[in-house]
MOPAC internal coordinates of N, CA, C and O (Angstrom, degrees):
PM7 1SCF
backbone

  N    0.0000 0     0.00 0     0.00 0    0    0    0
  C    1.4761 1     0.00 0     0.00 0    1    0    0
  C    1.5878 1   108.49 1     0.00 0    2    1    0
  O    1.2310 1   123.43 1   -57.77 1    3    2    1
  N    1.3054 1   111.03 1   122.23 1    3    2    1
  C    1.5630 1   117.69 1   174.93 1    5    3    2
  C    1.4577 1   106.72 1   -87.89 1    6    5    3
  O    1.2310 1   122.48 1   -53.12 1    7    6    5
  N    1.3209 1   112.86 1   126.88 1    7    6    5
  C    1.5277 1   122.37 1  -179.01 1    9    7    6
  C    1.5258 1   106.15 1  -101.42 1   10    9    7
  O    1.2310 1   122.52 1   -57.96 1   11   10    9
  N    1.3383 1   112.79 1   122.04 1   11   10    9
  C    1.5121 1   121.16 1  -175.57 1   13   11   10
  C    1.4627 1   111.34 1  -112.40 1   14   13   11
  O    1.2310 1   124.58 1   -29.30 1   15   14   13
  N    1.4594 1   108.82 1   150.70 1   15   14   13
  C    1.4591 1   117.22 1   172.69 1   17   15   14
  C    1.5888 1   100.08 1  -119.93 1   18   17   15
  O    1.2310 1   118.45 1   -51.30 1   19   18   17
  N    1.3281 1   120.57 1   128.70 1   19   18   17
  C    1.3997 1   123.12 1   171.96 1   21   19   18
  C    1.4777 1   108.70 1  -104.05 1   22   21   19
  O    1.2310 1   122.56 1   -46.30 1   23   22   21
  N    1.4182 1   112.70 1   133.70 1   23   22   21
  C    1.4664 1   120.75 1   177.89 1   25   23   22
  C    1.5155 1   115.77 1  -125.67 1   26   25   23
  O    1.2310 1   118.56 1   -59.72 1   27   26   25
  N    1.2615 1   120.35 1   120.28 1   27   26   25
  C    1.3709 1   124.19 1   178.63 1   29   27   26
  C    1.5764 1   109.56 1  -167.43 1   30   29   27
  O    1.2310 1   121.88 1   -33.75 1   31   30   29
  N    1.3190 1   114.00 1   146.25 1   31   30   29
  C    1.5598 1   119.68 1  -177.03 1   33   31   30
  C    1.5387 1   111.31 1   -82.95 1   34   33   31
  O    1.2310 1   120.84 1   179.92 1   35   34   33
  N    1.3317 1   116.00 1    -0.08 1   35   34   33
  C    1.4714 1   118.23 1   179.95 1   37   35   34
  C    1.5622 1   108.74 1  -116.07 1   38   37   35
  O    1.2310 1   124.20 1   -68.17 1   39   38   37
  N    1.3004 1   109.54 1   111.83 1   39   38   37
  C    1.5081 1   122.01 1  -174.33 1   41   39   38
  C    1.5199 1   110.38 1   -57.77 1   42   41   39
  O    1.2310 1   120.32 1   139.61 1   43   42   41
  N    1.3537 1   116.99 1   -40.39 1   43   42   41
  C    1.4695 1   117.33 1  -179.70 1   45   43   42
  C    1.4927 1   113.92 1   -63.45 1   46   45   43
  O    1.2310 1   119.93 1   145.18 1   47   46   45
  N    1.2685 1   117.75 1   -34.82 1   47   46   45
  C    1.4399 1   125.67 1   175.40 1   49   47   46
  C    1.5169 1   112.23 1   -65.94 1   50   49   47
  O    1.2310 1   121.50 1   130.35 1   51   50   49
  N    1.3295 1   114.74 1   -49.65 1   51   50   49
  C    1.5009 1   116.77 1   175.04 1   53   51   50
  C    1.4725 1   111.09 1   -58.00 1   54   53   51
  O    1.2310 1   120.21 1   135.04 1   55   54   53
  N    1.3451 1   117.21 1   -44.96 1   55   54   53
  C    1.5224 1   117.90 1  -179.30 1   57   55   54
  C    1.5851 1   109.86 1   -60.66 1   58   57   55
  O    1.2310 1   120.21 1   135.39 1   59   58   57
  N    1.3051 1   117.21 1   -44.61 1   59   58   57
  C    1.4667 1   117.06 1  -178.11 1   61   59   58
  C    1.4858 1   111.70 1   -67.59 1   62   61   59
  O    1.2310 1   116.76 1   133.90 1   63   62   61
  N    1.2350 1   123.77 1   -46.10 1   63   62   61
  C    1.5268 1   124.00 1   177.21 1   65   63   62
  C    1.5097 1   108.51 1   -59.58 1   66   65   63
  O    1.2310 1   121.55 1   131.47 1   67   66   65
  N    1.2945 1   114.64 1   -48.53 1   67   66   65
  C    1.5127 1   117.83 1  -178.70 1   69   67   66
  C    1.5051 1   111.64 1   -57.49 1   70   69   67
  O    1.2310 1   119.35 1   141.82 1   71   70   69
  N    1.3069 1   118.84 1   -38.18 1   71   70   69
  C    1.4143 1   124.95 1   177.63 1   73   71   70
  C    1.4619 1   114.45 1   -61.28 1   74   73   71
  O    1.2310 1   122.85 1   131.44 1   75   74   73
  N    1.3849 1   112.14 1   -48.56 1   75   74   73
  C    1.4563 1   118.71 1   178.48 1   77   75   74
  C    1.5849 1   112.97 1   -61.84 1   78   77   75
  O    1.2310 1   123.81 1   134.36 1   79   78   77
  N    1.4509 1   110.31 1   -45.64 1   79   78   77
  C    1.4480 1   114.16 1  -179.01 1   81   79   78
  C    1.5621 1   115.68 1   -72.38 1   82   81   79
  O    1.2310 1   121.07 1   154.65 1   83   82   81
  N    1.2923 1   115.56 1   -25.35 1   83   82   81
  C    1.4254 1   117.16 1   173.25 1   85   83   82
  C    1.4655 1   119.25 1   -63.63 1   86   85   83
  O    1.2310 1   120.48 1   164.15 1   87   86   85
  N    1.3626 1   116.70 1   -15.85 1   87   86   85
  C    1.3928 1   127.84 1   178.74 1   89   87   86
  C    1.6098 1   111.32 1  -102.60 1   90   89   87
  O    1.2310 1   121.36 1  -172.25 1   91   90   89
  N    1.3352 1   115.00 1     7.75 1   91   90   89
  C    1.3993 1   116.11 1  -177.88 1   93   91   90
  C    1.5294 1   111.60 1  -105.18 1   94   93   91
  O    1.2310 1   119.34 1   -56.47 1   95   94   93
  N    1.2120 1   118.86 1   123.53 1   95   94   93
  C    1.4819 1   124.80 1  -175.31 1   97   95   94
  C    1.5459 1   108.61 1   -62.29 1   98   97   95
  O    1.2310 1   120.25 1   -46.22 1   99   98   97
  N    1.2781 1   117.12 1   133.78 1   99   98   97
  C    1.3912 1   123.24 1   177.05 1  101   99   98
  C    1.5690 1   117.95 1    87.26 1  102  101   99
  O    1.2310 1   123.19 1  -175.54 1  103  102  101
  N    1.4121 1   111.49 1     4.46 1  103  102  101
  C    1.4384 1   113.71 1   179.57 1  105  103  102
  C    1.5851 1   105.94 1  -131.61 1  106  105  103
  O    1.2310 1   122.71 1   -32.15 1  107  106  105
  N    1.3696 1   112.42 1   147.85 1  107  106  105
  C    1.4617 1   115.37 1   176.87 1  109  107  106
  C    1.5891 1   106.59 1  -145.54 1  110  109  107
  O    1.2310 1   121.99 1   -56.89 1  111  110  109
  N    1.2796 1   113.80 1   123.11 1  111  110  109
  C    1.4282 1   121.75 1   175.82 1  113  111  110
  C    1.5030 1   106.42 1   -76.56 1  114  113  111
  O    1.2310 1   119.80 1   -67.59 1  115  114  113
  N    1.3201 1   117.98 1   112.41 1  115  114  113
  C    1.4348 1   122.82 1  -176.33 1  117  115  114
  C    1.5413 1   115.81 1  -100.09 1  118  117  115
  O    1.2310 1   122.07 1   165.14 1  119  118  117
  N    1.4016 1   113.64 1   -14.86 1  119  118  117
  C    1.4536 1   115.68 1  -179.34 1  121  119  118
  C    1.6047 1   108.31 1  -160.02 1  122  121  119
  O    1.2310 1   122.18 1   -27.26 1  123  122  121
  N    1.3173 1   113.44 1   152.74 1  123  122  121
  C    1.4766 1   118.79 1   175.65 1  125  123  122
  C    1.5746 1   107.30 1  -122.89 1  126  125  123
  O    1.2310 1   118.43 1   -32.53 1  127  126  125
  N    1.2792 1   120.59 1   147.47 1  127  126  125
  C    1.5073 1   123.43 1   173.34 1  129  127  126
  C    1.4847 1   107.30 1  -140.87 1  130  129  127
  O    1.2310 1   122.67 1   -22.48 1  131  130  129
  N    1.3343 1   112.50 1   157.52 1  131  130  129
  C    1.4911 1   119.93 1  -174.23 1  133  131  130
  C    1.4622 1   113.79 1  -113.11 1  134  133  131
  O    1.2310 1   120.86 1   179.05 1  135  134  133
  N    1.3553 1   115.96 1    -0.95 1  135  134  133
  C    1.5381 1   124.29 1   177.38 1  137  135  134
  C    1.4804 1   109.14 1  -163.81 1  138  137  135
  O    1.2310 1   121.24 1    -6.34 1  139  138  137
  N    1.3237 1   115.23 1   173.66 1  139  138  137
  C    1.4739 1   121.29 1  -174.52 1  141  139  138
  C    1.5286 1   109.86 1   -65.79 1  142  141  139
  O    1.2310 1   119.47 1   140.18 1  143  142  141
  N    1.2661 1   118.61 1   -39.82 1  143  142  141
  C    1.4964 1   118.62 1  -179.91 1  145  143  142
  C    1.5256 1   112.89 1   -63.20 1  146  145  143
  O    1.2310 1   120.66 1   139.10 1  147  146  145
  N    1.2993 1   116.35 1   -40.90 1  147  146  145
  C    1.4948 1   118.61 1   174.25 1  149  147  146
  C    1.5182 1   112.70 1   -67.33 1  150  149  147
  O    1.2310 1   120.00 1   149.29 1  151  150  149
  N    1.3601 1   117.60 1   -30.71 1  151  150  149
  C    1.5219 1   123.31 1   173.58 1  153  151  150
  C    1.4976 1   107.82 1   -58.09 1  154  153  151
  O    1.2310 1   119.72 1   127.24 1  155  154  153
  N    1.3467 1   118.14 1   -52.76 1  155  154  153
  C    1.5103 1   123.08 1  -177.26 1  157  155  154
  C    1.5849 1   105.88 1   -58.24 1  158  157  155
  O    1.2310 1   119.99 1   131.41 1  159  158  157
  N    1.2443 1   117.63 1   -48.59 1  159  158  157
  C    1.4525 1   118.17 1  -177.47 1  161  159  158
  C    1.5866 1   109.89 1   -61.72 1  162  161  159
  O    1.2310 1   120.32 1   143.63 1  163  162  161
  N    1.3120 1   116.99 1   -36.37 1  163  162  161
  C    1.5269 1   118.06 1  -178.40 1  165  163  162
  C    1.5355 1   111.02 1   -69.51 1  166  165  163
  O    1.2310 1   122.14 1   136.25 1  167  166  165
  N    1.4814 1   113.50 1   -43.75 1  167  166  165
  C    1.4249 1   114.26 1   179.11 1  169  167  166
  C    1.5544 1   114.96 1   -60.69 1  170  169  167
  O    1.2310 1   123.07 1   147.71 1  171  170  169
  N    1.3084 1   111.71 1   -32.29 1  171  170  169
  C    1.5378 1   114.21 1   176.56 1  173  171  170
  C    1.5427 1   110.12 1   -77.74 1  174  173  171
  O    1.2310 1   117.76 1   152.25 1  175  174  173
  N    1.3100 1   121.87 1   -27.75 1  175  174  173
  C    1.4274 1   121.36 1  -174.74 1  177  175  174
  C    1.6248 1   113.01 1   -86.77 1  178  177  175
  O    1.2310 1   121.93 1   157.62 1  179  178  177
  N    1.3372 1   113.90 1   -22.38 1  179  178  177
  C    1.4989 1   119.21 1  -173.57 1  181  179  178
  C    1.5514 1   109.40 1  -126.94 1  182  181  179
  O    1.2310 1   121.58 1   -25.56 1  183  182  181
  N    1.3038 1   114.58 1   154.44 1  183  182  181
  C    1.4677 1   121.42 1   174.41 1  185  183  182
  C    1.6121 1   106.59 1   -81.84 1  186  185  183
  O    1.2310 1   121.11 1   -87.45 1  187  186  185
  N    1.3980 1   115.48 1    92.55 1  187  186  185
  C    1.3868 1   122.60 1  -177.09 1  189  187  186
  C    1.5263 1   111.19 1   -98.23 1  190  189  187
  O    1.2310 1   118.67 1   -45.34 1  191  190  189
  N    1.3623 1   120.13 1   134.66 1  191  190  189
  C    1.4059 1   123.34 1   172.41 1  193  191  190
  C    1.5138 1   111.53 1   -99.42 1  194  193  191
  O    1.2310 1   119.97 1   146.93 1  195  194  193
  N    1.3235 1   117.67 1   -33.07 1  195  194  193
  C    1.4657 1   122.79 1  -178.54 1  197  195  194
  C    1.4363 1   117.12 1  -141.07 1  198  197  195
  O    1.2310 1   118.79 1   -42.73 1  199  198  197
  N    1.3465 1   119.92 1   137.27 1  199  198  197
  C    1.4537 1   126.11 1  -177.80 1  201  199  198
  C    1.5120 1   109.76 1  -116.15 1  202  201  199
  O    1.2310 1   120.41 1   -62.63 1  203  202  201
  N    1.3363 1   116.82 1   117.37 1  203  202  201
  C    1.4371 1   120.52 1   175.18 1  205  203  202
  C    1.4700 1   106.21 1   -97.79 1  206  205  203
  O    1.2310 1   119.11 1   -68.62 1  207  206  205
  N    1.3004 1   119.31 1   111.38 1  207  206  205
  C    1.4956 1   126.75 1  -162.72 1  209  207  206
  C    1.4969 1   112.54 1  -126.34 1  210  209  207
  O    1.2310 1   123.93 1   -51.32 1  211  210  209
  N    1.4146 1   110.07 1   128.68 1  211  210  209
  C    1.4841 1   116.56 1   173.87 1  213  211  210
  C    1.5442 1   110.61 1   -78.70 1  214  213  211
  O    1.2310 1   118.65 1   -28.44 1  215  214  213
  N    1.2683 1   120.17 1   151.56 1  215  214  213
  C    1.4218 1   122.61 1   179.77 1  217  215  214
  C    1.4472 1   113.76 1   -83.70 1  218  217  215
  O    1.2310 1   119.11 1   131.03 1  219  218  217
  N    1.3931 1   119.31 1   -48.97 1  219  218  217
  C    1.4983 1   121.10 1  -179.37 1  221  219  218
  C    1.4122 1   112.12 1   -97.03 1  222  221  219
  O    1.2310 1   122.10 1   -72.90 1  223  222  221
  N    1.4129 1   113.59 1   107.10 1  223  222  221
  C    1.4298 1   122.81 1   175.05 1  225  223  222
  C    1.5109 1   111.71 1  -140.95 1  226  225  223
  O    1.2310 1   121.57 1   -18.76 1  227  226  225
  N    1.3192 1   114.61 1   161.24 1  227  226  225
  C    1.5509 1   116.75 1   178.30 1  229  227  226
  C    1.5670 1   110.25 1   -78.38 1  230  229  227
  O    1.2310 1   118.60 1    -5.94 1  231  230  229
  N    1.2311 1   120.27 1   174.06 1  231  230  229
  C    1.4556 1   133.07 1  -179.13 1  233  231  230
  C    1.5029 1   109.49 1    66.03 1  234  233  231
  O    1.2310 1   119.25 1   112.13 1  235  234  233
  N    1.2937 1   119.04 1   -67.87 1  235  234  233
  C    1.4939 1   123.63 1   173.93 1  237  235  234
  C    1.5391 1   107.38 1  -139.52 1  238  237  235
  O    1.2310 1   121.24 1   -51.69 1  239  238  237
  N    1.3436 1   115.24 1   128.31 1  239  238  237
  C    1.4755 1   121.68 1  -177.02 1  241  239  238
  C    1.4364 1   108.82 1   -74.83 1  242  241  239
  O    1.2310 1   120.31 1    -9.87 1  243  242  241
  N    1.3971 1   117.01 1   170.13 1  243  242  241
  C    1.4664 1   124.58 1  -176.74 1  245  243  242
  C    1.5086 1   113.50 1   -64.61 1  246  245  243
  O    1.2310 1   122.25 1   143.89 1  247  246  245
  N    1.3700 1   113.30 1   -36.11 1  247  246  245
  C    1.4667 1   114.26 1  -177.31 1  249  247  246
  C    1.5725 1   112.04 1   -68.41 1  250  249  247
  O    1.2310 1   120.74 1   137.37 1  251  250  249
  N    1.2204 1   116.19 1   -42.63 1  251  250  249
  C    1.5301 1   119.09 1   176.09 1  253  251  250
  C    1.5270 1   111.85 1   -66.93 1  254  253  251
  O    1.2310 1   120.88 1   139.30 1  255  254  253
  N    1.3182 1   115.92 1   -40.70 1  255  254  253
  C    1.5003 1   120.19 1   175.16 1  257  255  254
  C    1.5217 1   109.61 1   -61.67 1  258  257  255
  O    1.2310 1   118.19 1   139.06 1  259  258  257
  N    1.3124 1   121.06 1   -40.94 1  259  258  257
  C    1.4727 1   123.16 1  -179.78 1  261  259  258
  C    1.5163 1   110.75 1   -63.04 1  262  261  259
  O    1.2310 1   119.37 1   136.19 1  263  262  261
  N    1.2800 1   118.80 1   -43.81 1  263  262  261
  C    1.4383 1   121.90 1   178.31 1  265  263  262
  C    1.4226 1   111.48 1   -64.17 1  266  265  263
  O    1.2310 1   117.72 1   138.96 1  267  266  265
  N    1.4043 1   121.94 1   -41.04 1  267  266  265
  C    1.4329 1   123.21 1   177.97 1  269  267  266
  C    1.5256 1   113.38 1   -70.11 1  270  269  267
  O    1.2310 1   121.23 1   144.32 1  271  270  269
  N    1.3505 1   115.25 1   -35.68 1  271  270  269
  C    1.4498 1   117.90 1  -178.81 1  273  271  270
  C    1.6141 1   108.73 1   -68.29 1  274  273  271
  O    1.2310 1   121.70 1   137.05 1  275  274  273
  N    1.3112 1   114.35 1   -42.95 1  275  274  273
  C    1.5146 1   116.97 1  -177.71 1  277  275  274
  C    1.5751 1   107.27 1   -69.18 1  278  277  275
  O    1.2310 1   120.18 1   145.27 1  279  278  277
  N    1.2337 1   117.27 1   -34.73 1  279  278  277
  C    1.4962 1   117.21 1  -179.00 1  281  279  278
  C    1.5327 1   108.19 1   -67.83 1  282  281  279
  O    1.2310 1   118.40 1   139.00 1  283  282  281
  N    1.2936 1   120.66 1   -41.00 1  283  282  281
  C    1.4064 1   119.14 1  -175.26 1  285  283  282
  C    1.4448 1   112.90 1   -85.64 1  286  285  283
  O    1.2310 1   119.02 1   149.96 1  287  286  285
  N    1.3354 1   119.48 1   -30.04 1  287  286  285
  C    1.4985 1   125.81 1  -178.33 1  289  287  286
  C    1.5380 1   113.71 1  -135.10 1  290  289  287
  O    1.2310 1   121.16 1  -107.37 1  291  290  289
  N    1.2767 1   115.38 1    72.63 1  291  290  289
  C    1.5728 1   117.68 1  -170.87 1  293  291  290
  C    1.4837 1   109.39 1   -57.74 1  294  293  291
  O    1.2310 1   117.12 1   155.99 1  295  294  293
  N    1.2293 1   123.09 1   -24.01 1  295  294  293
  C    1.5459 1   120.90 1  -175.34 1  297  295  294
  C    1.4940 1   112.54 1   -79.95 1  298  297  295
  O    1.2310 1   120.25 1   164.08 1  299  298  297
  N    1.3379 1   117.13 1   -15.92 1  299  298  297
  C    1.4546 1   119.86 1   176.90 1  301  299  298
  C    1.5734 1   108.78 1   -77.40 1  302  301  299
  O    1.2310 1   124.04 1   -47.33 1  303  302  301
  N    1.3989 1   109.85 1   132.67 1  303  302  301
  C    1.5378 1   115.20 1   179.41 1  305  303  302
  C    1.4978 1   107.22 1   -92.15 1  306  305  303
  O    1.2310 1   122.05 1   -41.24 1  307  306  305
  N    1.3485 1   113.68 1   138.76 1  307  306  305
  C    1.3557 1   120.68 1  -179.16 1  309  307  306
  C    1.6103 1   108.25 1  -122.29 1  310  309  307
  O    1.2310 1   120.10 1   180.00 1  311  310  309

């Protein structure tokens, strides 16, 4: 089972992608985040295999979040 974190500042996009992935065998969305800071917290709080990450977000953008996620948890795919 691939455990996913979805990160985007648009709730409707998060809901839509989550809905699609919830019906995909072998994948489970275990957390949602609205910015890079929430993404870092979610990666630390959950066993995440894959992060689907928006680039342009408030608080911390996706590029900075990606760098920090990879530095802290190099096995997580972003």
